[in-house]
C-alpha positions in Angstrom: 54.4 75.2 73.7 54.3 78.5 75.7 53.1 76.5 78.7 56.2 74.2 78.5 58.6 77.2 78.2 57.0 78.7 81.3 57.3 75.4 83.1 61.0 75.1 82.2 61.6 78.8 83.2 60.0 78.1 86.6 62.2 75.0 87.1 65.3 77.1 86.2 64.4 79.7 88.8 63.9 77.1 91.4 67.0 75.1 90.6 69.5 77.9 89.9 69.8 79.1 93.5 70.5 75.5 94.6 73.3 75.3 92.1 74.7 78.6 93.4 74.5 77.5 97.1 76.4 74.2 96.3 79.1 75.9 94.2 82.6 75.0 95.0 84.2 77.4 97.4 87.8 78.5 96.7 90.8 80.2 98.2 92.1 83.2 96.1 95.6 84.2 96.9 96.0 87.8 98.0 99.7 88.1 99.1 102.6 86.2 100.5 105.3 87.4 102.9 109.0 87.2 102.0 110.8 84.1 103.1 112.6 85.5 106.1 110.4 83.8 108.7 112.0 80.8 110.5 109.9 77.7 110.0 106.5 79.3 110.8 104.2 76.7 112.3 101.2 78.7 113.4 99.6 82.1 112.5 97.2 84.0 114.8 95.0 86.9 113.7 94.8 89.6 116.4 91.6 91.5 115.6 92.1 94.1 118.4 95.6 95.1 117.3 95.1 94.4 113.6 98.3 92.3 113.3 99.4 88.7 112.8 101.6 86.6 115.0 103.6 83.7 113.6 105.4 81.1 115.7 108.9 80.4 114.4 110.2 77.0 115.3 113.7 77.8 113.8 115.1 74.3 114.3 113.7 70.9 114.9 110.0 70.8 115.9 110.7 68.7 119.0 114.0 70.2 120.2 114.7 72.4 123.2 117.3 74.6 121.6 116.2 78.1 122.7 116.0 79.3 119.1 112.2 79.6 118.8 110.5 83.0 118.5 107.3 84.9 117.6 107.1 87.1 114.5 104.8 90.1 114.0 103.4 90.6 110.5 101.2 93.4 109.1 97.9 92.6 107.5 99.4 93.7 104.2 101.9 90.9 104.3 104.9 93.0 105.3 106.9 91.5 108.2 107.2 94.0 111.1 109.6 92.0 113.2 110.8 88.5 112.4 111.8 87.9 116.1 109.4 90.1 118.1 109.6 87.7 121.0 112.6 85.4 121.6 113.5 82.9 124.3 111.3 80.0 123.2 112.2 76.5 121.9 109.8 75.2 119.3 106.7 77.3 119.6 103.5 76.2 117.8 99.8 77.1 118.4 98.8 80.4 119.9 95.8 82.1 121.5 95.0 85.6 122.9 93.1 86.5 126.0 93.1 89.9 127.8 96.2 91.3 126.1 98.2 88.1 126.7 99.4 85.9 123.9 99.6 82.2 125.0 102.0 80.0 123.1 102.5 76.2 123.2 106.2 75.4 123.6 106.9 71.6 123.8 106.3 70.9 127.5 105.1 74.3 128.7 102.9 77.2 127.7 104.3 80.7 127.6 102.3 83.8 128.4 103.5 86.9 126.5 102.4 90.5 127.3 101.3 91.8 123.9 102.1 95.4 124.8 105.7 94.8 125.8 106.5 91.5 124.0 107.9 90.1 127.3 107.3 86.5 128.5 105.6 87.0 131.8 104.8 83.4 132.8 105.6 79.8 131.8 103.2 77.1 132.8 104.7 73.7 133.0 102.5 70.8 131.8 103.5 67.7 133.6 104.4 64.7 131.4 104.0 66.7 128.2 106.1 65.8 125.2 104.9 67.7 122.2 102.4 70.5 123.0 100.9 71.6 119.7 97.8 73.8 119.4 96.1 76.2 121.7 92.5 77.6 122.1 91.0 79.8 124.8 87.4 79.8 125.9 85.4 82.8 127.0 86.3 82.3 130.6 90.0 82.4 129.8 90.7 78.7 130.2 93.6 77.7 127.9 93.3 74.3 126.2 96.5 72.8 124.8 96.9 69.6 122.8 99.8 67.1 123.3 100.1 65.2 120.0 102.6 62.6 121.2 101.0 61.9 124.6 97.5 62.0 122.8 96.0 64.3 125.4 94.4 67.7 125.8 95.2 69.8 128.9 93.3 72.7 130.4 95.2 75.6 132.1 93.3 77.8 134.6 94.8 80.1 137.3 98.3 79.2 136.2 97.9 75.4 136.7 97.6 72.7 134.0 95.3 69.7 134.5 94.4 66.8 132.2 91.2 67.5 130.2 91.0 64.6 127.6 93.1 61.5 127.1 92.9 58.3 125.0 92.9 60.3 121.7 94.6 59.1 118.6 96.8 62.1 117.7 95.2 65.5 118.7 96.4 68.7 117.2 94.1 71.6 116.2 91.8 72.9 118.9 88.8 75.3 118.8 86.7 76.5 121.8 83.6 77.9 120.1 80.0 78.4 121.4 80.7 76.5 124.6 82.0 73.5 122.7 85.6 72.2 122.3 86.4 71.0 118.8 89.4 68.7 118.4 91.3 67.6 115.3 92.4 64.1 116.0 94.4 62.2 113.4 92.3 63.1 110.4 89.0 63.4 112.2 87.0 66.3 113.7 85.6 65.7 117.2 83.0 67.7 119.1 83.4 67.6 122.8 80.7 68.9 125.2 81.0 70.1 128.7 80.6 66.6 130.1 83.5 65.5 127.8 81.2 63.4 125.6 82.8 63.0 122.1 81.0 63.0 118.8 82.9 62.5 115.5 81.7 65.2 113.0 84.0 64.4 110.1 86.9 62.1 109.2 89.2 61.1 106.3 91.2 64.3 106.2 94.7 63.3 105.0 98.0 65.0 105.6 97.9 65.6 109.3 95.0 67.7 110.6 96.5 70.8 112.0 94.5 74.0 112.3 90.7 74.7 112.6 88.8 77.9 112.3 85.0 78.6 112.4 83.4 80.1 109.3 79.7 79.9 110.0 77.3 77.8 112.1 78.7 74.2 112.2 81.1 74.9 109.3 84.9 75.1 109.5 88.1 75.5 107.6 90.6 72.7 108.5 94.2 72.7 107.5 96.4 69.7 107.2 100.2 70.0 107.7 101.0 68.1 104.5 99.5 70.9 102.3 95.8 70.4 102.2 93.0 72.7 103.3 89.4 71.6 103.6 86.0 73.2 104.0 84.0 71.0 106.4 80.2 71.3 106.3 77.7 70.7 109.0 76.8 67.3 107.7 80.5 66.2 107.9 81.1 66.4 104.1 84.2 68.1 102.9 85.4 70.3 100.0 89.1 70.5 99.2 90.0 74.1 98.9 93.8 73.8 98.5 96.3 71.1 97.8 100.0 72.2 97.5 101.5 68.8 98.2 102.9 68.4 94.7 104.7 71.7 95.2 106.0 70.5 98.6 104.4 73.5 100.3 103.0 72.8 103.7 99.8 74.3 105.2 100.2 74.2 109.0 98.2 75.9 111.7 96.0 78.6 110.0 94.7 81.9 111.2 91.4 83.5 110.1 89.9 86.9 109.7 86.1 86.2 109.7 85.0 89.7 108.7 87.1 89.8 105.6 87.2 86.0 105.1 91.0 85.9 104.9 92.8 82.6 105.7 96.4 83.0 106.8 98.5 79.9 106.0 102.0 79.3 107.4 104.1 77.3 104.9 106.5 75.8 107.5 109.7 74.9 105.6 109.1 77.5 102.9 109.4 80.2 105.7 106.5 82.4 104.6 102.8 83.1 105.3 100.3 83.2 102.5 96.9 85.1 102.7 93.9 83.7 100.8 90.4 85.1 100.5 87.7 82.6 101.0 85.3 83.0 98.1 
């Protein structure tokens, strides 16, 4: 009898860590800004300056109306300036390199001096219709997706060139560890230096939008419709958040890896919500 108890105890010791490692991750809400933002599509966490930037479409997502802007938000959720930078149209994805904030803006990419908040350059992307997300590699190459033309462009030395085409509906981009990850119409693609594509995950509904790395080969993926997934290395997924019933969107997310905080723009609800990844 004692021998059996010891056997069961040993099994419990061996099995319990496995149960812990496979436990469902969750997002725990920490704060939400007020609703004075103007259709925030993307949030970017600036580690160096300890601030958040949010792109305000402030109108139709595909209209050149000059109403777009960039907001600046504190890490406590207090809005510093709703319209820190103006003079944009329908700004979306953002990235930072060498004190410059790059912003996708329909058919061009704007470069903003972070110190002054002044737009210093606009790079036209020929043939672009709906530039959406941005990521920047270690060399400073800016990658930008065009969801309607189903392409990804690369900007270097102030000039844009086609990088990928024949996609299904690209949006979220991530340059990470010398690899480009592309969210393409519900799927996550891995693209190497030779532009070879491998599908890592699929079946993410709601319009795949933002992607952030969590640990080796694991990512958080947001879908515009209101769903956020945790994507594992084997391509399997955990649903962390689903606010579709409340009609709350979850567009292009930002992420603070040190504190494991996910920043979610709610689009039509005009706020940003911070969640801790547990």
